[in-house]
N, C-alpha and C positions, 0 to 999 in steps of 0.2 A: 693731174699733169704737173702741177707746181711741186707736189711732194717728190715726184720722180726727178724733176730738174734739180731740186734742192739736194736730194741724196747724191746725184751725180756731181754736183759742185762740191759737196763735202768730200767725196772720194777723190776728186781732182785736187783739193787742198791737201789731203793726206799724202797723195803721191808727190806733189810739189815739195812738201816739207821733207819727205823721205829722201827725195833726190838731192835736196840741198845738203843733207848730211852725207851723201855718198860721193860728193865732189872731191877730186884729188887736189893736191897742193897748189899748183900754179893757177888753177881756175877757181879755187875755193872762195876768195873774197867776192868776185864778180857774180858767181853763181848764187851766193847767199844774198847779195844785194837785190837780185831779181826774184829768186824763188821764195824767200821769206815774205816779202810784201804780196806777191802773187797768191801765196797760200792763205794769207790773212784776208785778202779781198775775196777769194773764192769761198773761204769759210763763212765770212759774214753774209755774202750773197746767198749761199746755200742755206744757212740758218734762217735768213729772212724769208726765203721761199718756202722752207719747211713750215715755219710758223704761219705764214700767209695761206699756204695750201691746206694746213690742218683746219683752218677756219672756213675757207671758201670752197674747198673741194668735197665737202660733206654731201651726202645724198639728202634729198629733200624728204622730210617725214610727212608731208602733206599727201592726202589720198588723191589719187588721180594725176599726180604730177610725175 
């Protein structure tokens, strides 16, 4: 579940970054003030969840578990 949440946050970060580049002239500075940091935070959270999930979401190799 953590892997899926991490992947979704990484996709959210990509979308926020892409939308920051699509802003038109009058709104460009304010959009970039919000979307660049939001993309960075979402990317860091997503990568953290992906790493955490890759270690903790493994299936148990014990028999009978």
